[in-house]
N, C-alpha and C positions, 0 to 999 in steps of 0.2 A: 465355593457352590459350584456344581458341576452341571449348571443349567444350559439347555439346548437353545442355539438360537439359529433360526433358517439364514441361511445366506441371502435371501430377499430382503428379510428383516434388517439385517445387518447393512445390506446395501442402502436400504431407506434411511436407516440410522444416520450412516456415513452421509449419504446426499444431504439431508436436511441440517446436520451439523455444519458440514462445509458451507450450505448456504446461509445458515444463521449467523456463523464466525464471520463470513464474507461482507454480510450486512452489517455487522458490529463493526468491523474494521473499517470500512468504506463510511458509514454515518459518522462514528467518532473521528475520523480523519477529515473528513469534510466539515464537520462542525469546528475542529480546532483550526483549520485553515481561515475560517470566516473572521480573522481578527479584526481589531480596531485600528485608530489611526496610526499611519507608521511615519513614511517620508515626509517631511516638510520642507519645501522649495520657494523661491522668489523667483518670479519671472522679470524682464528687463523693463516692463512697465511698471515695475513696484507692487505687482499683485501677487498674493499669497497663495501656495497649493497645500491641499492635504491629501496625500495619497492614503486611501483606505481600500484594501483589496484591489480589485480593477477599476476603481475609480479616482478621479481628481477632481477634488471640490475647491473651485476657484473664490478667491475674496478678493477685494480691493485693497488699497494701500491703507485704509483704514479700520480692515479687518470685516466688512460688510459681505454678505453672502451674495455672490454673482450669478454663479452657474456650477453645475455637474457635468464633467467629460467622462463618458464611458468608455474606457480604454479597450474594451471588446470590439469596439465599433472599428477600431485601428488595428486590429487582430492579435492583442494582447489577450492570450487565455489564461495566462496566470503571471501575475506582475513577479517579477524577478530582478533583484538588484536594485540600484537607484535610477535617478532620471534627474535631466539638468536642461536648461532652456538656452537656445541660441540668443544672438543679440537681435534677430528679426522676430523671436518669439516662437520658432519651431522647437520642437522637444524630442530629446535624445532618450530612448526608451529601447526594452526588450521586446520583441514581439515573439509569438509562439507559444507551443505547449511547454510544460516542466519535463526538460528531458534527462533528470537526475533518477537514477537507478536506486534500489536499496542499498546496492553497493557504494555507490557515489555518496550517499549521505552516511553510510559508515564510515567513510574513510574521513568525510567531514568532520564526524563526531569526534574521530580519533585523532584529529588534527594533523591528518597527512596531507601533503601537498597533491593538488589536483593535477594529473598528468593527462586530462583529455584535451583533445585540439580545440583552439578557439574559432576552427572554421565552421560556420553554421551546417545543421544536417539537412537542410533545405532552403530554398530560396525564400521562403515565407518566413523564415526564424533567424533569429540575431538581433542585432542593433540597427534601430531605424531612424532616420530623420522625419519627423511626423508635422503636419499642419494641425492645431489643434481644431481649427474652425472649418477646414474643408475634409479633414480625416485623411489626406494623402500623405504615403509614406514613400520613402525611399530608401534602399538599403545603404547603411553607413559603411564604406570600405568596399574593396575590391579584392578577392571574392565575397568579402563578407568579413563580420566580426561577431563572434558569439562566445560569450563568457560561461554561460549555462550554470551560473552560481553567483554567490553575495559579490557586489562590486561596489564602488563608490564612484562618482563621476562629478567634475567641475567644469564650466567652460567658461572662460576668459571672454567677457562680452568686448574687449577692446580688438582681439585678433580672432575671436572664434575657434581658438586651438582647444582642444579637448585632453583632459587629465583625467586618469581612469586609475583606480585602484584594483587592480586584480587580485580580490581577497584571497581566495583558496590556493592562487599560485605563486603568493607572496611577493608579488611586483608591482611596480607602477609604470601606466604607459600613458605616451603622449602621441596625439593624431591632429591632424588638420580639421577642418571644418567637414570635409568631404572623406575622411576615413583613411588618410594616408599617415601611414606612421612616421613621425618626425625625429624619434630618437630610439635607441635602444632601449629596452625595458629596464628600469633601475632595480637593483637587486638589494638583499640584506634586511628585509623586513619579514614581520611574521605576522600575517594575517591584517594587512593595513585596510582601514575602513574609511572614513568621511576624509576628503582633503578641499583645501580652497586656496586661492592665492590673496596674499595680503602684503602690500606694497611690495611687491614684485618677489615675493618669497612664496615658494610652494610649502603648506603646511600639510601633514597627514597625520592622522591618528593611528599608530603602529600597536594595534592592541595587546597583542601577545608578549610585546616587549614593556607594554604598561607607560608609554611617553607619546608624546606628541613631537614629530620631527621637523625641522627647519629643512629645506632642500632647495638646490639651484632649481629654477625652472626653465632658464634658456635651452634651446634644444642640443646646443654644442656641449653644455655642462649638466644634462639633465640628469638629476637625481643625486648629484653629489650632495654631501651632508655639510649643513652648516652649524647647526646645532642640535641639542636634544633636550626637551624639557620634561621634566618629573610631573606627571598630573596625578600621581596617587598620594593624597596626603596621610597623614598618620589615621586622621578621623575614617578616612575610607578605607584603609586597609584593616582596620577595627572591626569593621562589618561586613568585609568581603567584597567591596564593590572595589575591584582591582582592575578590572578590563574596560579600557575607554574606548568608546565607539564612535560618538558624535560630540560635535563641539560648535559653537556659533561665536561671532564677536557680538558682543552688547556695549554700546559706547565705548569705552576704554578699557573694558574687561572682556576675559574670555571664559566661557561657561562651559563645561565639559560634564559628560553624560558617563559615569564610569559604572558598570555592570558587574553583576555577581558571576560566579562561573558558568550557570546555564545561560548567558546573554539575556538575563532579565532582572526585574528588580533590581533597577540601578538607582543611583543617586546623583543629584546634580552638585557639582563644586565649582564654585567663583574662583579665578584667578586674576590677578591684576596684568595690566599691560606688559610687565616684565615677568609674568607667569610665576609671580609669587602667591601662594596660597592665601584667600582671604576669608571665604567662608563656604557654609554647606547651605543649599535652599532647602527649606523644611517642607517636602512633600508628605502627604497622606503614608501612612506605614505600608498599605498595599498599594500603592503606584509601582507603576510599571513604565517609565519612561523610555522614548526611544530616540526622537528627532528632537533639535531645539531651533528655533527662530525666533530672532527679534523682529517685531511687529510694531511699530512706531513706539510708544513708551512703555510696551509690555513683552514677554517673552513668552512664546508658545511651546509647549511640552506636548507631545503626542503621547498619549497612555493607552499602549495597546490592548490590556488586559482589560481595563476598566472603561472602553469605550468613550473616552473623552479626549478634548484636547485641553490641557491646563493652561491657564494663564497667571503668570508671576510680574509681579511690577518688576523694573529694572533696579529696584532697590532690594528685591528680593522678598516682597511682600505677596502672601497668596491672594488671588484675586477669584472671582466668580469663574467657572467653566467658559469655554466658548460657546456661546450660543449663535448655531449656524442651522439655517432650515436645509440646506443642502446635507450637512453632514448628520442632522438628526433623521433624514430621509434614508440614506443609506444604513445608517444604525438601527433603525426599526425594520427594515428589511432582513438585515443581517441576524436580527434578535429573533425573529419569528422563523427563520431558517434553523437558525441554532436549537431552538426550540423542538422544532419537528426532527432535525436529525438526531438530537439527542434521545427522543423518545423511540426512533427506529434502533438505535443503537443498544438501548435499554430491551427492546422488544428481541434482538439477537442474542443478547445475555441470557434474557428469559427463556427462550425456546431451547438454547443448549442446556441450560440448568433442568427444564420439564423433561428432555431427552434422556439426560443421564439417570435422573430420580426415576423417571418410567422404566427404563433399563433394570436399575437395583430392584425396584419393587418386582419387576416379572422375573428376575433371577432368583430372588429370594421366595417368591411364590411356587416356582418351579422345583424349588429343590426341597422346599417343606411339601410338595406333593408328589415327589418322585418315589416310585416303588422301591423295595429293599433290594431287588435285583439291580436296578439301575445305580443306586447309591454304592453298591459294590464295585462299580465299574464296568465299562464297556466293554474292555476286550478278555474278560474273564473267560476261560475255556468253560465249555459247559458240555457235559456228556450225553449223547443222545443215543437210545437203542432202536428207534425207528427206523426200520427198513422198507416200510411201504410206500405207496405213490404220493409225491407229493409236489403240489401246485401251487405258486407264488406268484401274486399280482400286488402293482402298487398300492401303498396305503392310500386309502380315497381321503383320511383325514387330513395328509399331508397335501395331496391335491387343493383340497379346499383352503388350505391356508397359504397355498402359492397363489390361488386365485385373488383372495383376499389382500395379500402383500401387494400384488400388480395392481389393483383397484387403488389402494392406498398411495402406491407411488406416482400413479397416474393423477389422482386427485392433488398431491403434494406438488408435483411438478406445474400443472396448471396455475396453482396459487402463486409458485414462485415467479413463473411467466409473467402473471398479473400484476405482482408486487414490482417487477423488474420494470413494465411498462409503466406503471404508475409513477414510479420514481424518476425513469428517463424522461418524462413528461414534465415533472417537477423540477429537475434538476438542472443548474446552469452548465453543469459539466457532463452530459450524457455518457461522454467516451468513457468517464471511468466506469459506469455500470455495462456499457457494453462488454466490457473486457469480461464480467462475470458469466456472460452468455455461454461462451465456449466450455469452460469447466462444469457448469450445470447441464448442459446439453450433454458432454462427455459420460457424466455420471448417470443421467438418464439412458444412456444409451446401452451403459454396462448393465443396468438394474433390467433393462429390457431383454438384452442378450441372456442374462442369467434365466429370465422367466422363461424364454423360449427353450433353454437347454433343458431347463427341468418338465417343460411340457413334453419335449421330445422323449421323456422316459415313461410317460404314463400308459401308453399303449403296449409296454413290454411284459414278459413274463417268463417265468421258470418253471420247467418240470422236471423232477427226478423219478423215474420208473426203474428201479434196481439199479444197475452200473450205468444206464442210459440218461444222457443228460441233454434237454432241449430247450434252446433258448427262442424266445420270438424278441426281436431287436426293433429298436425305434423306427424302423420302416414298415414292421409288419411281417418282414422276413423270419422264417424259422430254421433253425439249423441243430441237427442232431450228432452227438458223439458220445463216446464212453467218457466217464469221469476222469479216467486216466490222461484223456487227451486234452481237458480243460486246463485252463490257466485262470487265476484268481488273486485277488488280494483283498483287503478289507473293505475296498469301494467297489468293485466290479468284478465280474466274472465272464469269460470268454471261450468261446469255442475257436475254430479256425476261420469260421465265415461270420459270425456273429458276436455281438457285445451287448451285455446288459449292465447299467450302472446300478448299484445299491444304494448309492449315497455314502457319505461319511458318519460313522457311529453317532455324531452330534446333529446330523440331519438326512436321516434314512429315506430314500423314494419308497422301499419297501419297510413295512413294519419291522422295528427294529428287534422284537422277540423273536420273530419268524427267522431272520437273518441269523442271529445268535444261537438260537435254540435248535432249530430245524433244517437250516442250511448248511452253514459252516462244519457241523460235526461231521456230515456226509460227503465232504469235499477233501477227506483225507488223501485219496490216492492222486489228486488233482496238482498241478504244478503251481506251487506259490512264487508269485514274483514281485519284484520291489516296485516301489511307486513310479520310477522314471520308466521301466519296461511296461509296466500298465499304461502308461501315457502315450508311449509308442504304439501300443497294440490299438489305444482309441482311435489315434491318428492315422493309422494303417487301414482300421476299418471304417473310417470316416464318421466318426461318431461326433456330433455337434460338440460335446463338450471336450476332447480333446481338441479338435481345430481350433475353437475358441480359444483354449489356453494358450496354443502356440502363437495366434493370432495377436492375443492380449501382450504376451512377453515381447514380440517382434515389435509392437504398437509402443511399448514402454522403452525399448532399447532406442528406437529411432527418435523419441520424443527426446530421450535425455541426450541424445548425440546432437541433435538440432539445437535443444534448449543452452548445452554448455558452449557450443560452438558459435552461437550468437553471443 
């Protein structure tokens, strides 16, 4: 179909599509980030902590709810990695925003080694030692440490020495209680995850090697291997649960969570004190276990996708899920937010769908209503024997279309701005939405400039009287010359001092029939030039269309240089 689309309408559709897609991506991403319970830890007082999003829900030694700690009050914008407690109750965690770029996530997905520095990007980001009660924090290490990705952490309460699995760099590290590195990083692992001390031996889950390793914990021999335990029994291998991530000591047993390839939908497998396989814990088929923690005579298992903390007896019997007022409070808020964000993401998809359907309907309607001459081709040569005076002015119908398109763009932009303001007010992370303002403003500016350029053509005129050509340009100035001295192409015509833009065949400023049937056949003695030459003429005569085209090209080039340099 050879339907015509005005550039303002095209820009409007692009702007609306961009905004709708951006809304869908942001809303669906935010909804996915509102996960359920994740890391489970124990403090030195015997209290148990459930990490869910940016909160720590604290329970006493019997599992009774005590209080909820908002980590955002301590500068945690997005919880990344693990956390652990010092012997005095201080917590070690990561503060700051999510620093991972799209390329960082892509490299992690491809299982490539993280090459980024562990030096914090700012004084307010990285690992910090904080007090839960007063929310006071101090940087861990000098000049600071920041893994910017997944990591596991264990703190020896006898010495307050810190053991960290630097997951994406495939290393184990050891620090003092103040962040001084006590040993060289231990190598030879492939995505190490949870680690712990047991009877003076350091145990770490070596996820992509499918084992739990026993290592020397002393600084002088740190990381030297003692033994390796296979934790993927045939029953786990048969269902694809071959990637161990978390484990815990339960009496004289070891309970290990082996995940599937997507690091989800795991299964919990029980091993004896000598790491001989005993049994598999029967969980619901849709369970998505993450972390494990022995609490009294039960084992807590955080279930990310199902928004619960499951409870299993130490003998492996399924019990009722944990009932916690604090956990329910966080989950109810996140459930409501997920619902709102899901509706927003669906709205973005619907808008994009309606835009494309509208374009298809419009294109089909135009093709059905096109005249035979239009259907035959825009560039077909048409003979004309008329030699009388010819006077042409811009198409009034085209002017009305541009006015209508500009009003539509203004209304859409206003609606998008209002939507952004509402979302920023309701969002816990408005910075992500603020980033959309620049692109939307840029698209709006482009549409406004296109409208201004089109308006500059409305006061123009073309007169032909015999061999004399007179042009009235966008400034109102008239210039006359012989047809032989004129220069033209399919989009514009120029004398030495003036230029008039005709528009492209699909989007004429002047009536297309007048251009094809009346004007073009009488320009046989004029000089026909190429597109680049006509652009040069537009710039030389300072026509807004030529100037805007050059500015746009330079702007795109500068943006590309700055983007790739960054």
